[in-house]
C-alpha positions in Angstrom: -29.4 18.0 47.7 -29.0 18.8 44.5 -30.4 17.1 42.2 -29.5 17.2 38.2 -32.1 14.5 37.0 -31.5 13.2 34.0 -29.3 16.4 32.2 -32.0 17.8 30.2 -32.0 20.5 30.7 -28.0 21.6 30.0 -27.0 23.6 27.1 -25.2 21.3 26.0 -23.2 18.2 25.8 -20.4 20.6 27.6 -22.0 21.6 30.2 -23.8 18.7 30.4 -25.0 17.5 34.8 -26.7 14.0 35.8 -27.2 12.4 39.0 -27.5 13.8 42.8 -25.0 16.3 45.3 -26.3 15.6 48.8 -24.5 17.6 51.2 -25.0 16.6 55.1 -23.8 19.6 57.6 -24.0 20.3 61.0 -22.0 22.6 63.3 -22.8 23.4 66.9 -21.3 25.6 68.0 -21.0 27.1 72.0 -20.2 30.2 74.0 -20.9 29.7 77.1 -17.4 30.0 78.7 -15.2 29.8 76.1 -15.6 29.3 72.3 -16.4 25.2 71.0 -17.8 24.0 68.2 -18.3 20.5 66.1 -18.4 20.0 63.0 -19.5 17.5 60.6 -20.6 17.3 56.6 -21.1 14.5 54.2 -20.6 15.1 50.3 -22.5 12.3 48.7 -22.4 11.6 45.3 -24.9 9.5 43.4 -24.4 8.4 39.5 -23.4 11.9 39.4 -22.3 12.4 35.9 -20.4 16.1 34.8 -19.7 16.0 31.3 -18.7 11.8 30.4 -17.2 11.5 34.2 -19.5 9.9 36.9 -18.6 10.1 40.4 -20.0 8.0 42.6 -19.3 7.8 46.9 -18.7 10.1 49.8 -15.9 12.5 50.9 -17.1 13.3 54.7 -14.7 15.2 57.4 -15.4 15.9 61.5 -13.6 18.6 63.2 -13.8 19.8 67.3 -12.6 22.3 69.4 -9.0 21.1 70.4 -9.6 17.7 68.9 -8.5 15.9 65.1 -9.8 17.2 62.5 -10.8 13.9 60.1 -11.2 13.1 56.2 -12.7 10.0 55.2 -13.1 8.9 51.6 -15.3 5.9 51.3 -15.9 3.9 48.6 -15.5 6.7 46.0 -15.3 6.1 42.2 -14.5 8.1 39.2 -15.7 6.1 35.4 -14.4 7.5 32.9 -15.4 8.0 29.2 -13.7 5.2 27.6 -14.7 2.9 30.4 -11.9 2.9 33.2 -12.3 3.2 37.1 -10.5 4.4 39.8 -11.2 4.2 43.2 -10.1 5.7 46.7 -10.9 4.9 49.9 -9.3 6.3 53.4 -8.7 8.4 56.2 -6.6 10.8 57.1 -6.1 12.4 60.7 -4.8 16.1 60.8 -3.5 17.4 64.1 -2.7 20.8 64.8 0.2 21.2 68.1 1.6 24.8 69.6 -1.5 27.1 68.1 -4.7 29.2 68.6 -5.0 29.0 64.5 -4.8 26.4 62.2 -2.6 28.6 59.9 0.3 28.6 62.5 2.8 26.5 64.3 2.5 22.2 63.3 0.1 20.0 62.0 0.4 16.4 61.9 -0.7 14.2 58.9 -1.6 10.2 59.7 -4.0 7.7 57.8 -4.1 5.7 55.1 -5.3 5.2 51.3 -5.8 2.9 49.0 -7.6 2.0 45.4 -7.4 1.3 42.0 -5.8 3.3 39.0 -7.6 3.6 35.6 -5.6 0.8 34.3 -6.9 -1.3 37.0 -4.0 -1.1 39.2 -3.7 -2.0 42.8 -2.1 1.1 45.3 -2.1 2.0 49.4 0.1 4.3 50.8 0.4 4.4 54.4 1.7 7.6 56.6 4.5 5.2 58.8 5.4 8.0 60.5 3.2 11.1 61.2 4.0 14.0 58.4 5.0 17.1 59.8 4.2 20.6 58.4 5.9 23.2 60.1 4.4 26.9 59.1 7.8 28.6 60.2 9.8 26.8 57.7 8.2 28.6 55.0 5.9 31.0 53.8 3.6 28.2 52.2 3.8 25.2 54.9 5.6 22.1 53.1 6.3 19.4 55.2 9.5 18.7 57.0 9.2 15.3 58.7 7.6 12.0 58.0 7.7 8.6 55.9 5.0 7.0 53.8 5.2 3.7 52.2 3.3 3.6 48.9 2.9 0.4 47.6 1.5 0.0 43.2 2.0 -3.1 41.1 3.2 -5.0 44.2 6.3 -2.4 44.5 6.8 -0.9 47.6 8.1 3.0 47.2 9.0 4.8 51.0 8.8 8.9 50.7 10.6 10.7 53.2 10.3 14.1 54.1 13.4 14.4 56.8 13.9 14.9 60.7 12.0 18.0 61.2 14.9 20.7 59.8 14.1 23.2 57.6 15.8 22.0 55.1 12.9 22.1 51.8 14.4 18.1 51.1 12.7 15.0 51.0 14.0 11.4 49.3 11.8 9.3 46.9 13.0 5.4 47.4 12.2 2.9 44.6 13.3 -0.5 44.6 16.1 0.4 47.1 17.4 3.4 44.9 16.8 6.5 47.4 16.9 10.1 45.1 16.2 13.5 47.0 14.0 15.6 45.6 14.1 20.2 46.7 10.6 21.6 47.2 11.1 24.6 44.6 10.5 27.9 45.5 6.6 28.7 44.2 5.9 25.4 46.1 7.5 26.1 49.9 
């Protein structure tokens, strides 16, 4: 745990830190017949203030050999200097396929998240078809398949990453109008 206390010891207001950051970390490795690991980490922010922005809530990750990696954002709240607040909650699951190394093969991403913006607008995003990242498509991993449905302020939008073809194309549909986009060189 890091306890910044009241921030009195900070040099000036630009380097201000207050509150607590608690990191709970557990790693188990077995080396008997083969290498096996289990990892869990949870970082909790308790009235943590950097400069003039406050963060409360937690982010956790769990992973083990042969199992998906799960990232959980648990009722995290950001309060800004002007008094506005944004919130986040959700679960994302990363599953590695066809690989002995996390940077090879394909990774599928599933899950959902929701919250509110600084303007008080509710949003939610739900991955309705697993997003697939394929390392053989480009030097940088980009999504080649999957669908995300995003609802904000009562309006639903859909992001469609395609059918698995390494074409760097994706579409966004808002109010029945579909626009095609391309991942550019710096993004791929």
